[in-house]
C-alpha positions as CSV (number, residue, x, y, z in Angstrom):
1,M,7.1,0.5,47.2
2,T,5.1,-0.7,50.4
3,E,5.4,-4.1,52.0
4,A,1.9,-4.6,49.9
5,E,2.8,-3.2,46.5
6,F,6.0,-5.5,46.6
7,D,3.8,-8.2,48.0
8,Q,1.2,-7.6,44.6
9,L,4.3,-7.9,42.3
10,F,5.3,-11.2,43.8
11,N,2.3,-12.8,42.9
12,D,2.0,-10.7,39.0
13,V,5.5,-12.3,38.3
14,S,5.3,-15.4,40.0
15,N,5.6,-18.9,38.2
16,W,4.4,-20.7,40.9
17,G,2.7,-24.2,39.0
18,R,3.5,-22.9,35.5
19,W,5.3,-26.6,34.9
20,G,3.3,-27.8,37.7
21,E,3.8,-28.5,41.1
22,A,6.7,-31.1,41.2
23,D,9.1,-28.6,39.3
24,E,12.5,-28.2,39.9
25,R,14.2,-26.1,36.9
26,G,12.3,-22.9,37.2
27,T,12.5,-20.7,34.1
28,L,15.0,-22.8,32.2
29,N,12.1,-24.9,31.2
30,Y,11.9,-21.8,29.0
31,L,15.6,-22.8,27.5
32,T,14.7,-25.3,25.0
33,P,17.2,-27.7,23.2
34,E,16.1,-25.4,19.8
35,H,17.1,-22.2,21.9
36,V,20.4,-24.3,22.6
37,R,21.1,-24.9,18.7
38,K,20.1,-21.1,17.8
39,A,22.9,-20.2,20.1
40,A,25.6,-22.6,19.0
41,L,24.6,-20.8,15.6
42,L,26.1,-17.4,17.2
43,V,29.7,-18.8,17.2
44,Q,31.6,-17.1,14.7
45,S,34.9,-15.7,15.5
46,G,35.6,-18.3,18.2
47,R,36.6,-16.2,21.0
48,S,35.9,-16.6,24.3
49,V,35.7,-14.7,27.5
50,S,35.5,-15.4,30.8
51,L,32.4,-13.6,33.0
52,S,33.8,-14.8,36.0
53,R,36.2,-12.7,38.9
54,E,38.9,-14.3,40.1
55,I,38.8,-16.1,43.3
56,D,39.8,-14.5,46.4
57,T,41.5,-14.9,49.1
58,V,41.9,-11.5,50.8
59,T,39.8,-10.4,53.8
60,A,37.8,-7.2,52.9
61,V,34.7,-5.0,53.9
62,D,32.8,-6.9,51.3
63,N,34.7,-10.2,51.7
64,P,34.6,-11.1,55.2
65,N,34.8,-14.9,54.7
66,P,37.5,-15.3,51.8
67,A,38.6,-17.9,49.8
68,V,41.0,-20.7,51.2
69,H,43.7,-21.7,49.0
70,L,46.6,-24.2,50.1
71,M,49.1,-25.7,48.2
72,I,49.5,-29.6,49.3
73,R,52.3,-30.6,47.6
74,G,54.5,-28.2,45.8
75,Y,58.1,-28.8,43.8
76,D,60.0,-26.6,45.7
77,I,59.7,-29.6,49.2
78,P,61.6,-32.6,47.5
79,A,59.3,-35.7,47.4
80,D,60.8,-39.2,47.2
81,A,58.3,-40.7,45.1
82,G,60.0,-41.7,41.9
83,E,58.9,-39.7,38.0
84,P,56.7,-38.0,37.0
85,Q,56.5,-35.5,40.1
86,F,53.0,-33.9,41.0
87,V,51.6,-31.1,42.5
88,S,48.4,-30.5,44.1
89,D,46.2,-27.8,45.7
90,H,43.4,-27.6,47.9
91,L,40.4,-25.0,47.9
92,S,38.0,-23.9,50.3
93,C,35.3,-21.4,49.4
94,G,31.4,-20.2,50.1
95,C,29.1,-21.1,47.1
96,H,27.7,-17.5,47.8
97,G,28.7,-14.2,49.0
98,N,29.5,-10.7,47.5
99,A,32.8,-11.5,45.8
100,H,32.5,-15.3,44.4
101,S,31.0,-16.0,41.2
102,H,28.6,-18.2,41.5
103,I,25.0,-19.2,40.7
104,D,22.2,-20.1,42.8
105,A,19.8,-22.9,43.2
106,L,16.1,-22.4,43.7
107,C,16.3,-23.1,46.9
108,H,18.5,-20.3,47.8
109,V,15.6,-17.6,48.6
110,A,12.6,-18.1,50.9
111,Y,9.7,-15.3,51.2
112,K,7.6,-14.5,53.9
113,G,8.2,-19.3,54.4
114,R,7.7,-20.5,51.1
115,L,10.2,-21.0,48.4
116,Y,9.9,-21.3,44.6
117,N,6.3,-22.9,43.6
118,N,4.8,-22.8,46.9
119,R,8.0,-25.4,48.5
120,P,7.8,-25.1,52.1
121,L,11.3,-24.4,54.2
122,S,11.5,-27.9,55.7
123,I,12.9,-29.1,52.4
124,V,16.6,-27.0,53.3
125,T,18.3,-28.2,56.3
126,T,21.2,-28.0,57.7
127,H,22.0,-31.2,56.0
128,G,21.4,-29.7,52.5
129,A,18.6,-29.5,50.8
130,S,16.6,-32.4,49.8
131,A,14.9,-30.2,46.3
132,M,15.6,-27.8,44.2
133,D,19.5,-28.2,45.2
134,I,22.5,-27.1,43.0
135,T,22.1,-30.4,40.9
136,K,19.2,-29.3,38.8
137,Y,21.4,-27.3,37.1
138,A,24.1,-30.0,36.4
139,N,23.6,-30.5,32.7
140,G,24.4,-26.8,32.3
141,I,23.2,-23.5,31.4
142,V,23.6,-23.2,27.8
143,G,22.1,-20.1,25.3
144,R,22.0,-16.8,24.0
145,G,23.4,-14.1,26.0
146,V,22.6,-10.5,25.5
147,L,24.5,-8.0,27.6
148,L,22.7,-4.9,28.0
149,D,25.6,-2.3,29.5
150,I,24.1,0.3,31.8
151,P,26.8,2.3,32.3
152,R,27.6,2.2,28.7
153,L,24.2,3.8,28.1
154,R,24.8,6.5,30.9
155,G,28.2,7.4,29.3
156,T,29.8,6.4,32.9
157,K,32.7,4.4,34.1
158,W,30.1,2.4,36.2
159,L,26.5,3.3,38.5
160,E,27.1,4.5,41.8
161,P,25.8,2.8,44.9
162,G,21.9,3.2,45.1
163,D,21.6,3.4,41.5
164,A,18.2,1.7,40.5
165,V,18.2,0.9,36.8
166,T,14.5,0.6,35.9
167,S,12.6,-1.3,32.8
168,E,12.9,2.2,30.6
169,D,16.5,2.0,31.0
170,L,17.1,-1.8,29.9
171,I,14.9,-1.0,27.0
172,A,17.1,2.1,26.3
173,A,19.5,0.3,26.4
174,E,18.5,-2.5,24.1
175,E,17.2,0.4,21.5
176,K,21.3,2.1,21.6
177,Q,22.7,-1.5,21.3
178,G,20.4,-2.8,18.2
179,V,19.6,-5.9,20.6
180,R,16.5,-7.1,22.2
181,L,16.0,-9.6,25.1
182,G,13.7,-12.4,24.2
183,E,12.2,-15.6,25.8
184,G,15.1,-18.5,26.7
185,D,17.7,-15.8,26.9
186,L,20.5,-15.3,29.4
187,F,20.2,-11.5,30.8
188,V,23.9,-10.3,31.7
189,F,23.6,-7.4,33.5
190,R,26.4,-4.7,33.6
191,V,26.5,-2.0,36.2
192,G,30.7,-2.0,36.6
193,H,30.6,-2.6,40.3
194,P,34.1,-4.9,39.7
195,L,35.8,-1.8,37.9
196,R,34.3,0.7,40.4
197,R,35.7,-1.8,43.2
198,K,39.1,-2.3,41.6
199,E,40.0,1.2,40.7
200,L,38.5,2.8,44.0
201,G,38.5,-0.4,46.6
202,P,36.4,-2.1,48.4
203,W,33.5,-0.6,50.5
204,N,30.5,-1.7,52.8
205,I,27.9,-2.4,49.9
206,E,25.4,-4.1,52.8
207,Q,22.3,-2.0,54.3
208,G,23.5,1.0,56.3
209,G,27.0,1.1,54.0
210,Q,27.6,2.8,50.9
211,G,25.2,0.8,48.9
212,R,25.2,-0.9,45.4
213,A,23.6,-0.5,42.3
214,G,21.4,-3.0,40.9
215,L,17.7,-3.7,39.3
216,H,14.5,-1.8,40.5
217,P,12.4,-4.4,41.8
218,T,10.0,-3.2,39.4
219,A,12.3,-4.1,36.4
220,M,11.3,-7.5,36.8
221,R,8.3,-7.0,35.3
222,L,10.0,-7.0,31.8
223,L,12.2,-10.1,32.4
224,H,8.9,-11.7,33.0
225,E,7.3,-10.6,30.4
226,R,9.9,-11.7,28.0
227,K,10.1,-14.8,29.2
228,V,14.6,-14.7,30.5
229,A,15.5,-18.0,31.1
230,A,18.8,-16.8,33.2
231,F,20.0,-13.5,35.3
232,L,23.7,-12.9,35.5
233,P,24.7,-9.6,37.1
234,D,28.1,-8.4,38.0
235,G,26.8,-7.2,41.2
236,D,24.0,-9.5,42.5
237,G,21.2,-7.3,40.9
238,E,20.3,-6.2,44.2
239,T,20.0,-2.3,44.3
240,V,21.0,-1.2,48.1
241,P,19.9,0.5,50.2
242,S,16.3,-1.4,49.1
243,K,13.5,0.6,47.6
244,V,10.8,-1.8,49.2
245,E,9.9,-0.9,52.8
246,G,11.0,-4.1,55.1
247,V,12.1,-5.8,52.7
248,L,16.1,-5.9,52.4
249,N,16.8,-8.2,49.1
250,P,13.6,-7.6,46.7
251,V,14.9,-8.5,43.8
252,H,16.3,-11.7,45.1
253,A,12.6,-12.7,46.5
254,L,11.3,-12.3,43.4
255,Q,13.4,-13.7,40.9
256,I,14.1,-17.1,42.8
257,G,11.0,-16.9,45.2
258,A,8.4,-16.0,43.1
259,M,10.1,-16.4,39.2
260,G,12.5,-19.5,39.6
261,L,14.9,-17.9,37.6
262,A,18.5,-19.3,37.5
263,C,20.6,-16.2,38.7
264,G,24.3,-16.2,38.5
265,D,25.6,-13.4,41.3
266,S,29.4,-11.2,42.1
267,L,30.4,-11.4,37.8
268,Q,32.4,-9.6,36.4
269,F,32.2,-8.1,32.4
270,E,35.0,-5.7,31.9
271,E,36.6,-8.1,29.4
272,L,33.3,-8.7,28.0
273,A,32.4,-5.2,27.3
274,K,35.5,-4.5,25.3
275,V,34.6,-7.6,23.2
276,C,31.5,-6.1,22.3
277,E,32.5,-3.4,21.1
278,E,35.6,-5.3,19.2
279,E,32.9,-7.4,17.6
280,G,30.0,-4.7,17.1
281,R,27.8,-7.2,18.8
282,W,26.0,-7.3,21.8
283,D,24.4,-11.4,21.9
284,F,26.5,-14.4,22.3
285,M,26.5,-18.0,23.4
286,V,27.1,-18.3,26.9
287,V,28.1,-21.5,28.7
288,V,27.4,-21.7,32.8
289,A,28.5,-25.2,34.3
290,P,27.8,-25.3,38.2
291,L,29.7,-28.3,40.0
292,R,27.5,-31.3,40.7
293,L,27.0,-30.7,44.4
294,P,24.6,-32.9,45.7
295,R,22.0,-30.8,48.3
296,G,24.0,-27.8,47.2
297,T,22.2,-24.4,47.6
298,G,25.1,-22.9,45.1
299,S,28.0,-23.2,43.0
300,L,31.3,-21.5,42.3
301,V,31.1,-21.0,38.5
302,N,33.3,-19.5,35.3
303,P,30.7,-18.9,32.5
304,V,32.0,-18.4,29.7
305,A,31.1,-15.8,26.5
306,I,31.9,-17.5,23.2
307,F,31.6,-14.9,19.9
């Protein structure tokens, strides 16, 4: 796509002003109490599955800023503090990146000098975000999750770097799995990125490296038309190299900057895919609970699917 074509797509899927000038929830406005109630009715077997990767403390080409986990107190060092005894630890980790499962706040992405809902860049400084921070999701994101498993559709273990999934691919996956994304749903999108990393090792996923599989920017039209409430990919949703001239992360610009779409990054669905096969269904209840971090632009998260 040319940059001009992309800008037209940005305008076509924009939700600016849809819920008023003061809106800070974006597509979560589609996720009504009735949608949550119906999602709860999907719980039948009671099985639950984590959708998060393990927190990674190992430096790698795709994890240049690993998490730091420190033990503050352990049982191996005697402490004369009476009974009972305690241990404790400390975790330091970035809220974004390609190795840590997290969710983005709507202030996380700007395109051509504006944030979602035409907000100015000035609402986010080195002191944090004064609007659209991660606390706007503090009550959680709970709804019907729909897994579209593209490697399953293609008959492969994973998609190779640079593979761009189109709207036609998503519709084909729906038809094969007998499921359909609808208004207020949480779109769980599998390309098999974590499995490829586990079996082949980490690789340079950025521009100029081997890249990664994700959505083609035009696929965002389908998410916009279906009024999807949240996007949960097992990569970050981007296809690298970018399919848009002059725009390195077009999917992020569209989903957050234009649509105000609640988005997770760097999740994993290997266990989920197996449970879906065993249960014979590809929809389930999902609970996403970001940390309540004032002025934060994102949060580590461990989403859970419940069958």
